[in-house]
GUDREN-458827 format. One record per residue: residue in one letter; chain; x, y, z of N, C-alpha, C, O in turn. Coordinates in steps of 0.2 Angstrom, whole numbers. Example, Ala and Ser with C-alpha at 12.3 -4.5 7.8 and 13.67 -1.06 7.14 Angstrom:
2
+----+----+-------+-------+-------+-------+-------+-------+-------+-------+-------+-------+-------+-------+
| aa | ch |   n_X |   n_Y |   n_Z |  ca_X |  ca_Y |  ca_Z |   c_X |   c_Y |   c_Z |   o_X |   o_Y |   o_Z |
+----+----+-------+-------+-------+-------+-------+-------+-------+-------+-------+-------+-------+-------+
|  a |  A |    66 |   -28 |    39 |    62 |   -22 |    39 |    66 |   -16 |    39 |    71 |   -17 |    42 |
|  s |  A |    64 |   -11 |    35 |    68 |    -5 |    36 |    64 |     0 |    39 |    67 |     6 |    40 |
+----+----+-------+-------+-------+-------+-------+-------+-------+-------+-------+-------+-------+-------+
END
This chain:
107
+----+----+-------+-------+-------+-------+-------+-------+-------+-------+-------+-------+-------+-------+
| aa | ch |   n_X |   n_Y |   n_Z |  ca_X |  ca_Y |  ca_Z |   c_X |   c_Y |   c_Z |   o_X |   o_Y |   o_Z |
+----+----+-------+-------+-------+-------+-------+-------+-------+-------+-------+-------+-------+-------+
|  x |  A |   -67 |     9 |  -105 |   -64 |     2 |  -103 |   -61 |     3 |   -96 |   -57 |     8 |   -95 |
|  x |  A |   -62 |    -1 |   -92 |   -59 |    -1 |   -85 |   -52 |    -4 |   -85 |   -51 |    -9 |   -88 |
|  x |  A |   -47 |     0 |   -83 |   -40 |    -2 |   -82 |   -40 |    -8 |   -78 |   -43 |    -9 |   -73 |
|  x |  A |   -35 |   -12 |   -79 |   -34 |   -18 |   -75 |   -31 |   -16 |   -68 |   -28 |   -11 |   -67 |
|  x |  A |   -33 |   -20 |   -63 |   -31 |   -19 |   -56 |   -24 |   -19 |   -56 |   -20 |   -22 |   -59 |
|  x |  A |   -21 |   -15 |   -51 |   -14 |   -15 |   -50 |   -13 |   -18 |   -43 |   -16 |   -17 |   -38 |
|  x |  A |    -7 |   -23 |   -43 |    -6 |   -26 |   -37 |     1 |   -23 |   -35 |     6 |   -23 |   -38 |
|  x |  A |     2 |   -22 |   -28 |     8 |   -19 |   -25 |    10 |   -24 |   -20 |     6 |   -25 |   -15 |
|  x |  A |    16 |   -26 |   -20 |    19 |   -30 |   -15 |    22 |   -26 |    -9 |    26 |   -21 |   -11 |
|  x |  A |    20 |   -26 |    -3 |    22 |   -22 |     2 |    26 |   -26 |     8 |    24 |   -31 |    10 |
|  x |  A |    31 |   -23 |    10 |    35 |   -26 |    16 |    35 |   -20 |    21 |    37 |   -14 |    20 |
|  x |  A |    33 |   -22 |    27 |    33 |   -18 |    33 |    37 |   -20 |    38 |    37 |   -26 |    40 |
|  x |  A |    42 |   -16 |    40 |    47 |   -19 |    46 |    47 |   -14 |    51 |    48 |    -8 |    50 |
|  x |  A |    48 |   -16 |    57 |    49 |   -12 |    63 |    56 |   -11 |    64 |    60 |   -15 |    63 |
|  x |  A |    58 |    -5 |    67 |    65 |    -3 |    68 |    68 |    -8 |    73 |    74 |   -10 |    73 |
|  x |  A |    64 |   -11 |    78 |    67 |   -16 |    83 |    67 |   -23 |    80 |    69 |   -27 |    84 |
|  x |  A |    65 |   -24 |    74 |    66 |   -31 |    71 |    60 |   -35 |    73 |    60 |   -41 |    70 |
|  x |  A |    55 |   -33 |    77 |    49 |   -38 |    78 |    45 |   -38 |    72 |    45 |   -34 |    68 |
|  x |  A |    41 |   -43 |    72 |    36 |   -45 |    67 |    30 |   -40 |    67 |    28 |   -37 |    72 |
|  x |  A |    28 |   -38 |    61 |    23 |   -33 |    60 |    17 |   -37 |    57 |    12 |   -34 |    54 |
|  x |  A |    16 |   -43 |    58 |    11 |   -47 |    55 |     4 |   -45 |    58 |     4 |   -42 |    64 |
|  x |  A |    -1 |   -46 |    55 |    -8 |   -45 |    58 |   -11 |   -38 |    56 |   -16 |   -37 |    58 |
|  x |  A |    -8 |   -35 |    51 |   -11 |   -29 |    49 |   -18 |   -30 |    45 |   -18 |   -36 |    42 |
|  x |  A |   -23 |   -26 |    46 |   -29 |   -27 |    42 |   -30 |   -22 |    37 |   -26 |   -17 |    36 |
|  x |  A |   -34 |   -24 |    32 |   -35 |   -19 |    26 |   -37 |   -12 |    28 |   -35 |    -7 |    25 |
|  x |  A |   -41 |   -11 |    34 |   -42 |    -4 |    36 |   -36 |    -1 |    39 |   -37 |     5 |    40 |
|  x |  A |   -31 |    -4 |    40 |   -25 |    -1 |    42 |   -20 |     2 |    36 |   -15 |     5 |    37 |
|  x |  A |   -22 |     0 |    30 |   -18 |     2 |    24 |   -22 |     7 |    20 |   -28 |     6 |    19 |
|  x |  A |   -18 |    12 |    17 |   -21 |    17 |    13 |   -17 |    17 |     7 |   -11 |    18 |     7 |
|  x |  A |   -20 |    17 |     1 |   -16 |    17 |    -6 |   -18 |    23 |    -9 |   -24 |    25 |   -10 |
|  x |  A |   -13 |    27 |   -11 |   -14 |    33 |   -15 |   -10 |    33 |   -22 |    -5 |    30 |   -22 |
|  x |  A |   -14 |    34 |   -27 |   -11 |    35 |   -34 |   -11 |    42 |   -36 |   -17 |    45 |   -37 |
|  x |  A |    -5 |    45 |   -38 |    -5 |    52 |   -39 |    -9 |    56 |   -34 |   -12 |    61 |   -36 |
|  x |  A |    -8 |    54 |   -28 |   -11 |    58 |   -23 |   -18 |    57 |   -21 |   -21 |    59 |   -16 |
|  x |  A |   -22 |    53 |   -25 |   -29 |    51 |   -24 |   -30 |    45 |   -21 |   -27 |    40 |   -23 |
|  x |  A |   -34 |    45 |   -16 |   -35 |    39 |   -12 |   -39 |    33 |   -16 |   -43 |    35 |   -20 |
|  x |  A |   -37 |    27 |   -16 |   -39 |    22 |   -20 |   -43 |    17 |   -16 |   -41 |    15 |   -10 |
|  x |  A |   -48 |    13 |   -19 |   -51 |     8 |   -16 |   -47 |     1 |   -16 |   -45 |     0 |   -22 |
|  x |  A |   -46 |    -2 |   -11 |   -42 |    -8 |   -11 |   -47 |   -14 |   -13 |   -53 |   -15 |   -10 |
|  x |  A |   -46 |   -18 |   -18 |   -50 |   -23 |   -20 |   -48 |   -30 |   -17 |   -53 |   -33 |   -15 |
|  x |  A |   -42 |   -31 |   -15 |   -39 |   -37 |   -12 |   -34 |   -35 |    -8 |   -29 |   -31 |    -9 |
|  x |  A |   -34 |   -38 |    -2 |   -28 |   -37 |     3 |   -27 |   -44 |     6 |   -31 |   -47 |     9 |
|  x |  A |   -20 |   -46 |     6 |   -19 |   -53 |     9 |   -12 |   -52 |    12 |    -7 |   -49 |     9 |
|  x |  A |   -11 |   -56 |    18 |    -4 |   -56 |    21 |    -1 |   -62 |    17 |    -4 |   -68 |    17 |
|  x |  A |     5 |   -61 |    15 |     8 |   -66 |    11 |    15 |   -68 |    14 |    19 |   -72 |    12 |
|  x |  A |    16 |   -66 |    20 |    22 |   -68 |    24 |    22 |   -64 |    31 |    17 |   -60 |    32 |
|  x |  A |    27 |   -65 |    35 |    27 |   -62 |    41 |    26 |   -55 |    41 |    23 |   -52 |    45 |
|  x |  A |    30 |   -51 |    37 |    30 |   -44 |    36 |    28 |   -42 |    29 |    28 |   -36 |    27 |
|  x |  A |    25 |   -47 |    25 |    23 |   -46 |    18 |    16 |   -45 |    17 |    12 |   -49 |    19 |
|  x |  A |    14 |   -41 |    12 |     7 |   -40 |    11 |     6 |   -39 |     3 |    10 |   -36 |     0 |
|  x |  A |     1 |   -42 |     0 |    -1 |   -41 |    -7 |    -7 |   -37 |    -7 |   -12 |   -39 |    -4 |
|  x |  A |    -7 |   -31 |   -10 |   -13 |   -26 |   -10 |   -14 |   -25 |   -18 |   -10 |   -23 |   -22 |
|  x |  A |   -21 |   -26 |   -19 |   -23 |   -25 |   -26 |   -28 |   -19 |   -26 |   -33 |   -19 |   -21 |
|  x |  A |   -28 |   -14 |   -30 |   -32 |    -9 |   -30 |   -34 |    -7 |   -37 |   -31 |    -9 |   -42 |
|  x |  A |   -40 |    -3 |   -38 |   -42 |    -1 |   -45 |   -40 |     6 |   -46 |   -41 |    10 |   -42 |
|  x |  A |   -35 |     7 |   -51 |   -33 |    14 |   -53 |   -39 |    18 |   -55 |   -44 |    16 |   -58 |
|  x |  A |   -38 |    25 |   -54 |   -43 |    29 |   -56 |   -43 |    32 |   -63 |   -47 |    33 |   -67 |
|  x |  A |   -36 |    33 |   -65 |   -35 |    35 |   -72 |   -36 |    30 |   -77 |   -32 |    25 |   -77 |
|  x |  A |   -41 |    30 |   -81 |   -42 |    25 |   -86 |   -38 |    26 |   -93 |   -38 |    22 |   -97 |
|  x |  A |   -35 |    32 |   -93 |   -31 |    33 |   -99 |   -25 |    29 |  -100 |   -21 |    28 |   -96 |
|  x |  A |   -25 |    26 |  -106 |   -19 |    21 |  -108 |   -14 |    25 |  -112 |   -14 |    25 |  -118 |
|  x |  A |   -10 |    29 |  -108 |    -6 |    34 |  -112 |     2 |    33 |  -110 |     6 |    37 |  -112 |
|  x |  A |     3 |    27 |  -107 |    10 |    26 |  -105 |    13 |    31 |  -100 |    19 |    31 |  -100 |
|  x |  A |     9 |    34 |   -97 |    12 |    39 |   -92 |    14 |    36 |   -85 |    11 |    31 |   -84 |
|  x |  A |    18 |    39 |   -82 |    20 |    37 |   -75 |    15 |    38 |   -70 |    12 |    44 |   -70 |
|  x |  A |    13 |    34 |   -66 |     8 |    34 |   -60 |    12 |    33 |   -54 |    15 |    28 |   -53 |
|  x |  A |    12 |    38 |   -49 |    15 |    37 |   -43 |    10 |    33 |   -38 |     4 |    34 |   -38 |
|  x |  A |    13 |    29 |   -34 |    10 |    25 |   -29 |    13 |    27 |   -22 |    19 |    27 |   -21 |
|  x |  A |     8 |    27 |   -17 |    11 |    28 |   -10 |     6 |    24 |    -6 |     0 |    24 |    -6 |
|  x |  A |    10 |    20 |    -1 |     6 |    16 |     3 |     7 |    18 |    10 |    13 |    20 |    12 |
|  x |  A |     2 |    19 |    14 |     2 |    22 |    21 |    -1 |    17 |    26 |    -6 |    14 |    24 |
|  x |  A |     1 |    17 |    32 |    -2 |    14 |    37 |    -6 |    19 |    42 |    -3 |    24 |    44 |
|  x |  A |   -12 |    17 |    43 |   -17 |    22 |    47 |   -20 |    18 |    52 |   -21 |    12 |    52 |
|  x |  A |   -23 |    22 |    57 |   -27 |    19 |    62 |   -34 |    20 |    61 |   -36 |    22 |    55 |
|  x |  A |   -39 |    18 |    65 |   -46 |    19 |    64 |   -48 |    26 |    62 |   -53 |    26 |    58 |
|  x |  A |   -45 |    31 |    64 |   -47 |    38 |    63 |   -44 |    41 |    57 |   -45 |    46 |    55 |
|  x |  A |   -39 |    37 |    53 |   -36 |    39 |    47 |   -29 |    42 |    49 |   -26 |    45 |    44 |
|  x |  A |   -27 |    43 |    55 |   -21 |    46 |    57 |   -15 |    41 |    56 |   -17 |    35 |    56 |
|  x |  A |    -9 |    43 |    55 |    -4 |    38 |    54 |    -3 |    33 |    60 |    -4 |    35 |    66 |
|  x |  A |    -3 |    27 |    58 |    -3 |    21 |    63 |     4 |    22 |    67 |     9 |    23 |    65 |
|  x |  A |     3 |    21 |    74 |     8 |    21 |    79 |     9 |    14 |    81 |     4 |    11 |    83 |
|  x |  A |    15 |    11 |    81 |    16 |     5 |    83 |    20 |     6 |    90 |    24 |    10 |    91 |
|  x |  A |    19 |     1 |    95 |    22 |     1 |   101 |    25 |    -6 |   103 |    22 |   -11 |   101 |
|  x |  A |    30 |    -6 |   106 |    33 |   -12 |   108 |    30 |   -15 |   115 |    25 |   -11 |   117 |
|  x |  A |    32 |   -20 |   117 |    29 |   -23 |   123 |    29 |   -19 |   129 |    25 |   -20 |   134 |
|  x |  A |    33 |   -14 |   129 |    34 |   -10 |   135 |    30 |    -3 |   134 |    30 |     1 |   138 |
|  x |  A |    26 |    -3 |   128 |    22 |     3 |   127 |    26 |     9 |   124 |    23 |    14 |   123 |
|  x |  A |    32 |     8 |   122 |    36 |    13 |   119 |    35 |    13 |   111 |    34 |     8 |   108 |
|  x |  A |    34 |    19 |   108 |    33 |    20 |   101 |    39 |    17 |    98 |    45 |    18 |   100 |
|  x |  A |    38 |    13 |    92 |    43 |    10 |    88 |    42 |    13 |    81 |    36 |    13 |    78 |
|  x |  A |    47 |    15 |    78 |    47 |    17 |    71 |    46 |    11 |    66 |    49 |     5 |    68 |
|  x |  A |    43 |    12 |    61 |    43 |     7 |    56 |    44 |     9 |    49 |    43 |    15 |    48 |
|  x |  A |    45 |     5 |    44 |    46 |     7 |    37 |    42 |     3 |    33 |    40 |    -3 |    34 |
|  x |  A |    40 |     6 |    27 |    36 |     3 |    22 |    40 |     3 |    16 |    42 |     8 |    13 |
|  x |  A |    41 |    -3 |    13 |    44 |    -4 |     6 |    39 |    -6 |     1 |    36 |   -12 |     2 |
|  x |  A |    38 |    -2 |    -4 |    34 |    -4 |    -9 |    36 |     0 |   -16 |    40 |     5 |   -15 |
|  x |  A |    34 |    -3 |   -21 |    36 |     1 |   -27 |    33 |     8 |   -27 |    28 |     9 |   -24 |
|  x |  A |    37 |    13 |   -30 |    35 |    20 |   -30 |    30 |    21 |   -36 |    27 |    27 |   -35 |
|  x |  A |    29 |    17 |   -40 |    24 |    19 |   -46 |    25 |    13 |   -51 |    28 |     8 |   -51 |
|  x |  A |    21 |    15 |   -57 |    21 |    11 |   -62 |    20 |    15 |   -69 |    18 |    21 |   -68 |
|  x |  A |    21 |    12 |   -74 |    20 |    15 |   -81 |    13 |    12 |   -83 |    12 |     6 |   -84 |
|  x |  A |     8 |    17 |   -85 |     2 |    14 |   -88 |     3 |    11 |   -95 |     8 |    12 |   -98 |
|  x |  A |    -2 |     6 |   -96 |    -1 |     3 |  -103 |    -2 |     8 |  -108 |    -6 |    13 |  -108 |
|  x |  A |     1 |     7 |  -114 |     0 |    11 |  -120 |    -5 |     8 |  -124 |    -5 |     1 |  -125 |
|  x |  A |   -10 |    12 |  -126 |   -16 |     9 |  -130 |   -13 |     7 |  -137 |    -9 |    11 |  -140 |
|  x |  A |   -15 |     1 |  -139 |   -12 |    -2 |  -146 |   -17 |     0 |  -151 |   -24 |     0 |  -150 |
|  x |  A |   -15 |     3 |  -157 |   -19 |     5 |  -162 |   -20 |     0 |  -167 |   -23 |     1 |  -172 |
+----+----+-------+-------+-------+-------+-------+-------+-------+-------+-------+-------+-------+-------+
END
């Protein structure tokens, strides 16, 4: 049986306070327990807010903890670099839940 998709609400903010809107699905990478996951749905839900849904790899319903990591990457898969209007690098932060607990199979 296929596990239900997992949705992660993500907030991205730049250190200088400027908007981070306009990210695309190819700029986001989701890892679950270190394994790259396929994104099923990606939508911008606010100026700096994104809703990402992915299909988990582990089908076991054992109530175990699963770690989630969201990264921003460029076209070559390297960490995304953001620059301000003057061309200077700007740091950014990603806020997302760090994991979830798998469902427990009911007997």
